[in-house]
C-alpha positions as a Markdown table, in Angstrom:
| # | Residue | x | y | z |
|---|---|---|---|---|
| 1 | Unk | 29.3 | -7.6 | -14.2 |
| 2 | Unk | 26.5 | -6.5 | -12.3 |
| 3 | Unk | 25.7 | -2.9 | -11.4 |
| 4 | Unk | 26.6 | -2.4 | -8.0 |
| 5 | Unk | 24.9 | 1.2 | -7.9 |
| 6 | Unk | 22.3 | 1.5 | -5.0 |
| 7 | Unk | 18.7 | 2.5 | -5.9 |
| 8 | Unk | 17.4 | 5.4 | -3.5 |
| 9 | Unk | 13.7 | 5.1 | -3.0 |
| 10 | Unk | 11.2 | 7.5 | -1.4 |
| 11 | Unk | 7.7 | 5.9 | -0.8 |
| 12 | Unk | 5.0 | 8.8 | -0.7 |
| 13 | Unk | 1.7 | 7.6 | 0.8 |
| 14 | Unk | 3.6 | 4.6 | 2.1 |
| 15 | Unk | 1.2 | 2.4 | 3.7 |
| 16 | Unk | 2.6 | -0.7 | 4.9 |
| 17 | Unk | 5.2 | -0.9 | 2.2 |
| 18 | Unk | 4.4 | -3.2 | -0.7 |
| 19 | Unk | 7.0 | -1.4 | -3.0 |
| 20 | Unk | 10.1 | -2.2 | -0.6 |
| 21 | Unk | 8.7 | -5.9 | -0.4 |
| 22 | Unk | 8.5 | -5.8 | -4.3 |
| 23 | Unk | 12.0 | -4.6 | -4.6 |
| 24 | Unk | 13.0 | -7.1 | -1.7 |
| 25 | Unk | 11.6 | -9.8 | -4.0 |
| 26 | Unk | 13.8 | -8.9 | -6.9 |
| 27 | Unk | 16.9 | -8.6 | -4.8 |
| 28 | Unk | 17.5 | -5.2 | -6.0 |
| 29 | Unk | 20.3 | -3.0 | -4.6 |
| 30 | Unk | 18.1 | -0.4 | -3.1 |
| 31 | Unk | 17.6 | 1.7 | 0.0 |
| 32 | Unk | 14.4 | 3.4 | 1.3 |
| 33 | Unk | 15.9 | 7.1 | 2.0 |
| 34 | Unk | 12.6 | 8.0 | 3.4 |
| 35 | Unk | 8.9 | 7.6 | 3.6 |
| 36 | Unk | 5.9 | 9.9 | 3.7 |
| 37 | Unk | 2.9 | 8.9 | 5.7 |
| 38 | Unk | 0.8 | 10.3 | 8.6 |
| 39 | Unk | -1.5 | 7.3 | 9.6 |
| 40 | Unk | -0.2 | 5.9 | 12.8 |
| 41 | Unk | -1.2 | 2.3 | 12.2 |
| 42 | Unk | 0.5 | 2.3 | 8.7 |
| 43 | Unk | 3.4 | 3.7 | 10.0 |
| 44 | Unk | 4.1 | 1.1 | 13.0 |
| 45 | Unk | 3.2 | -1.7 | 10.5 |
| 46 | Unk | 5.5 | -0.5 | 8.0 |
| 47 | Unk | 8.2 | -0.8 | 10.9 |
| 48 | Unk | 7.1 | -4.0 | 11.8 |
| 49 | Unk | 7.5 | -5.5 | 8.5 |
| 50 | Unk | 10.3 | -3.9 | 7.1 |
| 51 | Unk | 12.6 | -2.5 | 9.9 |
| 52 | Unk | 12.1 | -5.3 | 12.5 |
| 53 | Unk | 15.8 | -6.3 | 12.7 |
| 54 | Unk | 17.1 | -2.8 | 13.6 |
| 55 | Unk | 17.1 | -0.8 | 17.0 |
| 56 | Unk | 16.9 | 2.8 | 17.3 |
| 57 | Unk | 17.3 | 5.2 | 20.4 |
| 58 | Unk | 13.9 | 6.8 | 21.6 |
| 59 | Unk | 14.3 | 10.0 | 23.8 |
| 60 | Unk | 14.1 | 9.3 | 27.6 |
| 61 | Unk | 11.0 | 11.4 | 28.8 |
| 62 | Unk | 7.5 | 11.8 | 27.7 |
| 63 | Unk | 8.0 | 15.6 | 27.1 |
| 64 | Unk | 11.1 | 14.6 | 24.7 |
| 65 | Unk | 9.2 | 12.2 | 22.9 |
| 66 | Unk | 6.3 | 14.6 | 22.3 |
| 67 | Unk | 8.8 | 17.2 | 21.5 |
| 68 | Unk | 10.1 | 15.0 | 18.8 |
| 69 | Unk | 6.6 | 13.5 | 17.4 |
| 70 | Unk | 5.5 | 17.4 | 17.6 |
| 71 | Unk | 7.6 | 18.1 | 14.6 |
| 72 | Unk | 5.1 | 15.9 | 12.3 |
| 73 | Unk | 1.4 | 15.6 | 11.7 |
| 74 | Unk | -0.2 | 12.3 | 12.6 |
| 75 | Unk | -3.5 | 10.6 | 12.2 |
| 76 | Unk | -5.0 | 7.8 | 13.9 |
| 77 | Unk | -7.9 | 7.0 | 11.6 |
| 78 | Unk | -6.2 | 8.2 | 8.3 |
| 79 | Unk | -8.7 | 11.0 | 8.3 |
| 80 | Unk | -8.6 | 13.5 | 11.4 |
| 81 | Unk | -5.6 | 14.9 | 12.9 |
| 82 | Unk | -4.7 | 13.4 | 16.2 |
| 83 | Unk | -3.8 | 15.0 | 19.5 |
| 84 | Unk | -0.8 | 13.2 | 20.6 |
| 85 | Unk | -1.2 | 14.4 | 24.2 |
| 86 | Unk | -4.1 | 11.6 | 24.4 |
| 87 | Unk | -1.8 | 8.8 | 23.6 |
| 88 | Unk | -0.3 | 6.8 | 26.6 |
| 89 | Unk | 3.4 | 6.9 | 27.1 |
| 90 | Unk | 3.8 | 3.2 | 25.7 |
| 91 | Unk | 1.9 | 4.5 | 22.6 |
| 92 | Unk | 3.8 | 7.5 | 22.0 |
| 93 | Unk | 7.2 | 5.5 | 22.4 |
| 94 | Unk | 6.0 | 2.9 | 19.9 |
| 95 | Unk | 5.1 | 5.6 | 17.4 |
| 96 | Unk | 8.3 | 7.5 | 18.1 |
| 97 | Unk | 10.4 | 4.3 | 17.6 |
| 98 | Unk | 8.5 | 3.3 | 14.4 |
| 99 | Unk | 8.9 | 6.9 | 13.1 |
| 100 | Unk | 12.5 | 6.9 | 13.5 |
| 101 | Unk | 13.0 | 3.4 | 12.1 |
| 102 | Unk | 10.9 | 4.0 | 8.8 |
| 103 | Unk | 12.6 | 7.5 | 8.4 |
| 104 | Unk | 9.4 | 9.0 | 8.2 |
| 105 | Unk | 9.1 | 12.5 | 6.9 |
| 106 | Unk | 5.5 | 12.8 | 8.1 |
| 107 | Unk | 2.3 | 14.0 | 6.2 |
| 108 | Unk | 2.9 | 14.7 | 2.6 |
| 109 | Unk | 1.3 | 18.2 | 3.1 |
| 110 | Unk | 4.6 | 19.1 | 5.8 |
| 111 | Unk | 7.2 | 17.6 | 3.7 |
| 112 | Unk | 9.4 | 20.3 | 2.2 |
| 113 | Unk | 11.8 | 20.0 | -1.0 |
| 114 | Unk | 14.5 | 21.3 | 0.7 |
| 115 | Unk | 14.4 | 18.6 | 3.3 |
| 116 | Unk | 13.8 | 15.7 | 0.6 |
| 117 | Unk | 16.7 | 13.3 | 0.5 |
| 118 | Unk | 18.4 | 12.6 | -2.7 |
| 119 | Unk | 16.2 | 10.0 | -4.3 |
| 120 | Unk | 16.2 | 8.1 | -7.8 |
| 121 | Unk | 12.9 | 6.5 | -7.3 |
| 122 | Unk | 9.7 | 8.2 | -6.1 |
| 123 | Unk | 6.6 | 6.2 | -5.6 |
| 124 | Unk | 3.4 | 8.1 | -5.0 |
| 125 | Unk | 0.1 | 6.1 | -4.4 |
| 126 | Unk | -2.0 | 8.8 | -3.5 |
| 127 | Unk | -5.4 | 8.5 | -1.6 |
| 128 | Unk | -8.2 | 6.8 | -3.7 |
| 129 | Unk | -11.2 | 7.6 | -2.0 |
| 130 | Unk | -12.6 | 10.6 | -4.1 |
| 131 | Unk | -12.0 | 8.5 | -7.1 |
| 132 | Unk | -13.1 | 4.9 | -6.6 |
| 133 | Unk | -16.6 | 3.9 | -7.0 |
| 134 | Unk | -17.0 | 3.5 | -3.4 |
| 135 | Unk | -16.5 | 6.9 | -2.9 |
| 136 | Unk | -18.6 | 10.2 | -3.6 |
| 137 | Unk | -16.9 | 11.0 | -6.8 |
| 138 | Unk | -15.2 | 14.1 | -5.4 |
| 139 | Unk | -12.4 | 13.9 | -7.6 |
| 140 | Unk | -8.7 | 15.1 | -7.5 |
| 141 | Unk | -8.9 | 18.4 | -9.0 |
| 142 | Unk | -6.2 | 20.9 | -7.9 |
| 143 | Unk | -7.2 | 22.8 | -5.3 |
| 144 | Unk | -10.3 | 20.9 | -4.4 |
| 145 | Unk | -9.1 | 19.8 | -0.9 |
| 146 | Unk | -10.0 | 16.3 | -1.5 |
| 147 | Unk | -7.7 | 13.6 | -0.2 |
| 148 | Unk | -7.0 | 12.6 | -3.5 |
| 149 | Unk | -6.2 | 16.1 | -4.4 |
| 150 | Unk | -3.2 | 15.2 | -2.3 |
| 151 | Unk | -1.6 | 14.4 | -5.7 |
| 152 | Unk | -1.1 | 18.2 | -6.2 |
| 153 | Unk | 1.2 | 18.0 | -3.3 |
| 154 | Unk | 3.7 | 15.8 | -5.2 |
| 155 | Unk | 3.6 | 18.7 | -8.0 |
| 156 | Unk | 4.7 | 21.4 | -5.3 |
| 157 | Unk | 7.6 | 19.0 | -4.1 |
| 158 | Unk | 8.6 | 18.1 | -7.7 |
| 159 | Unk | 8.8 | 21.9 | -8.6 |
| 160 | Unk | 11.0 | 22.7 | -5.7 |
| 161 | Unk | 13.2 | 19.5 | -6.4 |
| 162 | Unk | 13.6 | 20.8 | -10.0 |
| 163 | Unk | 14.7 | 24.2 | -8.7 |
| 164 | Unk | 17.2 | 22.5 | -6.4 |
| 165 | Unk | 18.4 | 20.3 | -9.1 |
| 166 | Unk | 17.2 | 17.1 | -7.4 |
| 167 | Unk | 14.4 | 15.6 | -9.3 |
| 168 | Unk | 14.3 | 11.6 | -9.2 |
| 169 | Unk | 15.0 | 9.8 | -12.3 |
| 170 | Unk | 12.2 | 7.6 | -12.0 |
| 171 | Unk | 8.4 | 8.1 | -10.7 |
| 172 | Unk | 5.9 | 5.5 | -10.5 |
| 173 | Unk | 1.9 | 6.4 | -9.8 |
| 174 | Unk | -0.6 | 3.7 | -8.4 |
| 175 | Unk | -4.4 | 4.3 | -7.9 |
| 176 | Unk | -7.8 | 3.0 | -8.9 |
| 177 | Unk | -8.6 | 2.4 | -12.6 |
| 178 | Unk | -11.4 | 5.3 | -12.0 |
| 179 | Unk | -8.5 | 7.7 | -12.2 |
| 180 | Unk | -9.0 | 7.1 | -16.3 |
| 181 | Unk | -12.9 | 7.8 | -15.7 |
| 182 | Unk | -14.4 | 10.6 | -17.7 |
| 183 | Unk | -14.7 | 12.9 | -14.8 |
| 184 | Unk | -11.0 | 12.4 | -13.9 |
| 185 | Unk | -9.5 | 12.4 | -17.1 |
| 186 | Unk | -8.8 | 16.0 | -17.3 |
| 187 | Unk | -7.3 | 16.3 | -14.0 |
| 188 | Unk | -5.1 | 13.4 | -15.0 |
| 189 | Unk | -4.2 | 15.0 | -18.3 |
| 190 | Unk | -3.1 | 18.3 | -16.5 |
| 191 | Unk | -1.1 | 16.0 | -14.2 |
| 192 | Unk | 0.7 | 14.3 | -17.1 |
| 193 | Unk | 1.5 | 17.5 | -18.9 |
| 194 | Unk | 2.9 | 19.1 | -15.7 |
| 195 | Unk | 5.2 | 16.0 | -15.4 |
| 196 | Unk | 6.2 | 16.6 | -19.4 |
| 197 | Unk | 6.8 | 20.3 | -18.5 |
| 198 | Unk | 9.7 | 19.5 | -16.2 |
| 199 | Unk | 11.2 | 16.8 | -18.3 |
| 200 | Unk | 9.7 | 13.6 | -17.7 |
| 201 | Unk | 8.4 | 11.4 | -20.4 |
| 202 | Unk | 5.5 | 9.3 | -19.4 |
| 203 | Unk | 4.6 | 5.9 | -20.4 |
| 204 | Unk | 1.2 | 4.6 | -21.2 |
| 205 | Unk | -1.2 | 4.2 | -18.3 |
| 206 | Unk | -1.3 | 0.5 | -17.5 |
| 207 | Unk | -4.4 | -1.2 | -16.0 |
| 208 | Unk | -3.1 | -4.3 | -14.6 |
| 209 | Unk | -4.9 | -7.0 | -12.8 |
| 210 | Unk | -3.7 | -9.1 | -10.0 |
| 211 | Unk | -5.2 | -12.2 | -11.7 |
| 212 | Unk | -2.4 | -11.7 | -14.4 |
| 213 | Unk | 0.5 | -11.8 | -11.8 |
| 214 | Unk | 0.1 | -15.1 | -9.9 |
| 215 | Unk | -2.6 | -14.0 | -7.6 |
| 216 | Unk | -6.3 | -15.1 | -7.2 |
| 217 | Unk | -7.4 | -11.8 | -6.5 |
| 218 | Unk | -9.6 | -9.8 | -9.2 |
| 219 | Unk | -7.9 | -6.6 | -8.3 |
| 220 | Unk | -7.5 | -4.0 | -11.4 |
| 221 | Unk | -5.3 | -0.9 | -10.6 |
| 222 | Unk | -3.7 | 1.8 | -12.9 |
| 223 | Unk | 0.0 | 2.6 | -13.1 |
| 224 | Unk | 2.0 | 4.9 | -14.8 |
| 225 | Unk | 5.7 | 5.2 | -14.9 |
| 226 | Unk | 7.6 | 8.5 | -15.7 |
| 227 | Unk | 11.4 | 9.0 | -16.5 |
| 228 | Unk | 13.5 | 12.0 | -16.9 |
| 229 | Unk | 14.3 | 12.4 | -20.4 |
| 230 | Unk | 13.4 | 9.2 | -22.1 |
| 231 | Unk | 10.2 | 6.8 | -22.1 |
| 232 | Unk | 10.6 | 3.3 | -20.9 |
| 233 | Unk | 7.9 | 1.6 | -22.5 |
| 234 | Unk | 7.1 | -0.5 | -19.5 |
| 235 | Unk | 3.6 | -1.2 | -20.7 |
| 236 | Unk | 4.9 | -2.9 | -24.1 |
| 237 | Unk | 7.4 | -5.0 | -22.1 |
| 238 | Unk | 5.7 | -6.1 | -19.1 |
| 239 | Unk | 5.1 | -9.9 | -18.7 |
| 240 | Unk | 1.8 | -11.6 | -17.8 |
| 241 | Unk | 1.4 | -14.9 | -16.2 |
| 242 | Unk | -1.1 | -17.7 | -16.9 |
| 243 | Unk | -4.0 | -17.4 | -14.9 |
| 244 | Unk | -3.5 | -20.7 | -12.7 |
| 245 | Unk | -2.8 | -20.5 | -9.1 |
| 246 | Unk | -1.6 | -22.8 | -6.3 |
| 247 | Unk | -4.2 | -23.1 | -3.9 |
| 248 | Unk | -1.9 | -23.5 | -0.5 |
| 249 | Unk | 0.0 | -20.4 | -1.5 |
| 250 | Unk | -2.9 | -18.2 | -0.6 |
| 251 | Unk | -5.6 | -20.2 | 1.5 |
| 252 | Unk | -5.3 | -21.6 | 5.1 |
| 253 | Unk | -8.3 | -24.0 | 5.6 |
| 254 | Unk | -6.6 | -26.7 | 7.7 |
| 255 | Unk | -8.6 | -26.1 | 10.8 |
| 256 | Unk | -6.8 | -29.1 | 12.7 |
| 257 | Unk | -3.8 | -26.3 | 13.0 |
| 258 | Unk | -4.8 | -24.3 | 15.9 |
| 259 | Unk | -3.7 | -21.0 | 14.8 |
| 260 | Unk | -5.5 | -21.5 | 11.6 |
| 261 | Unk | -8.4 | -22.2 | 13.3 |
| 262 | Unk | -8.3 | -19.1 | 15.7 |
| 263 | Unk | -7.7 | -16.9 | 12.8 |
| 264 | Unk | -10.7 | -18.4 | 10.9 |
| 265 | Unk | -13.1 | -17.8 | 14.1 |
| 266 | Unk | -11.7 | -14.2 | 14.1 |
| 267 | Unk | -12.8 | -13.7 | 10.6 |
| 268 | Unk | -16.2 | -15.6 | 11.1 |
| 269 | Unk | -19.5 | -13.7 | 10.7 |
| 270 | Unk | -22.8 | -14.2 | 12.4 |
| 271 | Unk | -25.5 | -15.0 | 9.9 |
| 272 | Unk | -27.4 | -11.8 | 10.2 |
| 273 | Unk | -29.7 | -10.9 | 7.7 |
| 274 | Unk | -27.7 | -8.4 | 5.9 |
| 275 | Unk | -24.7 | -10.7 | 6.1 |
| 276 | Unk | -27.0 | -13.5 | 4.6 |
| 277 | Unk | -27.3 | -11.3 | 1.8 |
| 278 | Unk | -23.4 | -10.9 | 1.5 |
| 279 | Unk | -23.4 | -14.6 | 1.2 |
| 280 | Unk | -25.7 | -14.7 | -1.6 |
| 281 | Unk | -23.5 | -12.2 | -3.6 |
| 282 | Unk | -20.0 | -13.2 | -2.4 |
| 283 | Unk | -20.4 | -16.9 | -1.2 |
| 284 | Unk | -18.1 | -19.4 | -2.8 |
| 285 | Unk | -16.3 | -22.8 | -1.8 |
| 286 | Unk | -12.6 | -23.0 | -0.9 |
| 287 | Unk | -11.0 | -25.2 | -3.8 |
| 288 | Unk | -8.2 | -25.3 | -6.5 |
| 289 | Unk | -10.1 | -22.9 | -8.6 |
| 290 | Unk | -11.0 | -20.2 | -5.8 |
| 291 | Unk | -10.5 | -16.7 | -6.7 |
| 292 | Unk | -11.7 | -13.6 | -4.7 |
| 293 | Unk | -13.1 | -9.9 | -5.7 |
| 294 | Unk | -11.0 | -7.2 | -4.7 |
| 295 | Unk | -9.9 | -7.1 | -1.0 |
| 296 | Unk | -11.0 | -3.5 | 0.2 |
| 297 | Unk | -10.2 | -1.9 | 3.6 |
| 298 | Unk | -13.6 | -3.2 | 4.8 |
| 299 | Unk | -14.5 | -7.0 | 4.0 |
| 300 | Unk | -17.7 | -6.8 | 6.2 |
| 301 | Unk | -19.9 | -5.0 | 3.4 |
| 302 | Unk | -22.3 | -6.1 | 0.9 |
| 303 | Unk | -19.7 | -6.8 | -1.8 |
| 304 | Unk | -16.8 | -8.1 | -0.1 |
| 305 | Unk | -13.7 | -9.9 | -1.6 |
| 306 | Unk | -15.5 | -13.3 | -0.6 |
| 307 | Unk | -17.0 | -15.7 | 1.9 |
| 308 | Unk | -16.4 | -19.2 | 2.5 |
| 309 | Unk | -18.5 | -21.8 | 4.5 |
| 310 | Unk | -17.1 | -22.1 | 7.9 |
| 311 | Unk | -18.5 | -23.9 | 11.4 |
| 312 | Unk | -16.6 | -22.3 | 14.0 |
| 313 | Unk | -16.8 | -20.6 | 17.2 |
| 314 | Unk | -19.9 | -18.7 | 16.3 |
| 315 | Unk | -21.6 | -22.2 | 15.0 |
| 316 | Unk | -22.3 | -23.0 | 11.4 |
| 317 | Unk | -22.1 | -19.8 | 9.0 |
| 318 | Unk | -19.3 | -18.3 | 7.0 |
| 319 | Unk | -16.1 | -16.4 | 7.0 |
| 320 | Unk | -14.3 | -13.7 | 5.4 |
| 321 | Unk | -10.7 | -14.3 | 4.2 |
| 322 | Unk | -8.3 | -14.2 | 7.3 |
| 323 | Unk | -5.8 | -11.4 | 7.6 |
| 324 | Unk | -3.2 | -14.0 | 6.8 |
| 325 | Unk | -4.9 | -14.9 | 4.0 |
| 326 | Unk | -5.4 | -11.3 | 2.8 |
| 327 | Unk | -1.6 | -10.9 | 3.1 |
| 328 | Unk | -0.9 | -13.7 | 1.0 |
| 329 | Unk | -3.8 | -12.5 | -1.7 |
| 330 | Unk | -1.8 | -9.0 | -1.7 |
| 331 | Unk | 1.4 | -11.0 | -2.4 |
| 332 | Unk | 3.1 | -10.4 | 0.9 |
| 333 | Unk | 4.8 | -13.4 | 2.6 |
| 334 | Unk | 3.7 | -15.4 | 5.5 |
| 335 | Unk | 6.7 | -14.1 | 7.3 |
| 336 | Unk | 5.9 | -10.8 | 6.7 |
| 337 | Unk | 2.5 | -11.1 | 7.9 |
| 338 | Unk | 3.8 | -12.8 | 11.1 |
| 339 | Unk | 6.0 | -9.6 | 11.8 |
| 340 | Unk | 2.9 | -7.6 | 12.3 |
| 341 | Unk | 1.4 | -10.0 | 15.1 |
| 342 | Unk | 3.5 | -8.1 | 17.8 |
| 343 | Unk | 1.4 | -5.3 | 17.0 |
| 344 | Unk | -1.9 | -6.7 | 18.4 |
| 345 | Unk | -3.8 | -4.9 | 15.7 |
| 346 | Unk | -7.6 | -6.0 | 15.6 |
| 347 | Unk | -8.8 | -7.8 | 12.3 |
| 348 | Unk | -10.6 | -4.5 | 11.5 |
| 349 | Unk | -7.4 | -2.5 | 11.9 |
| 350 | Unk | -5.2 | -4.8 | 9.8 |
| 351 | Unk | -7.9 | -5.0 | 7.1 |
| 352 | Unk | -7.9 | -1.2 | 6.8 |
| 353 | Unk | -4.2 | -1.4 | 6.1 |
| 354 | Unk | -3.9 | -4.4 | 3.9 |
| 355 | Unk | -7.0 | -3.4 | 1.9 |
| 356 | Unk | -5.3 | -0.2 | 1.2 |
| 357 | Unk | -1.8 | -1.7 | -0.3 |
| 358 | Unk | -0.7 | -2.6 | -3.5 |
| 359 | Unk | -0.4 | -6.2 | -4.8 |
| 360 | Unk | 3.4 | -6.9 | -4.5 |
| 361 | Unk | 3.5 | -9.3 | -7.6 |
| 362 | Unk | 2.3 | -6.4 | -9.9 |
| 363 | Unk | 4.9 | -4.1 | -8.5 |
| 364 | Unk | 7.6 | -6.7 | -8.7 |
| 365 | Unk | 6.8 | -7.2 | -12.6 |
| 366 | Unk | 6.7 | -3.4 | -13.1 |
| 367 | Unk | 10.1 | -2.9 | -11.1 |
| 368 | Unk | 11.6 | -5.7 | -13.2 |
| 369 | Unk | 11.0 | -4.1 | -16.6 |
| 370 | Unk | 12.1 | -0.8 | -15.1 |
| 371 | Unk | 15.5 | -1.8 | -13.7 |
| 372 | Unk | 16.6 | -4.7 | -15.4 |
| 373 | Unk | 20.3 | -4.5 | -16.0 |
| 374 | Unk | 20.5 | -2.1 | -13.1 |
| 375 | Unk | 21.2 | -1.7 | -9.5 |
| 376 | Unk | 22.2 | -5.5 | -9.5 |
| 377 | Unk | 19.0 | -6.7 | -11.2 |
């Protein structure tokens, strides 16, 4: 008889909710009891993907909406704090609606342990900008004030939860492989020692590539599972797949389809000197053997995921992956992508959101090992 207990999940640094998508794929009996994010676009996209089928009441007047939203800290660019009074009434209502739907607790900096919901699984994919090779190497040192240093807000919360007797049983960390670089290793070790000090046993750090989980994207990320009391040994039990991919599961080059044609036109680039250089580095044909490099939050730069030959609205040149393709290459479904269309976000906005997400297939494989025989799995 299957376990009917419900897994209570909190997504810190939630983004667009790859973790929830992975749990959906496994048909685990779960509930997201809360998320934490301050980026307005991410909150609205999370709601569009995961909360599209629910309705919520929004305060009637602008003043009441501002009063509710004023309890949180938001950002319009994921870097700087937003002045909500500069938003239109429609924008305020959209944000308010999404925030309520998502059970968003706001910025991790403002989240207090006493307000934290009862949680079994806490997932935390803290900002990678100061760790990744594309950043300035500012690191994640405790007290540094860097965006990657927001990891230590999780320490503050866990200390408070331990005092309250409310520690989550499971933790899952995700970040770029550079978290294991020599410059970051001492801080990572300090973090793992802290977790051990409050009762967690840490699994080995796993460097997992999406190529090994049925996705033709060369994207390697670091994952660490922590469990109260006992080590789960996820790293020794996770299953890799053969590197063979079904082209039509990821790419849309049937340009007789007007929707795919329009999306390809949006993804097309003019052949400027800098982009011709991009083509020399990243150009490839679309065929059964196509794989792409890591999808980043900006696919209009020298080292991008891929460029494909394309003749469209801008004549004969090349195009980036469409946002639909980017979603598929991150393990999301076409239906999940199409739920975001109502947002009417630009290519650049959607690129930032999907590039900062996690490959759903990899999370699915991790959760399978973590919860096999539990929560209805």
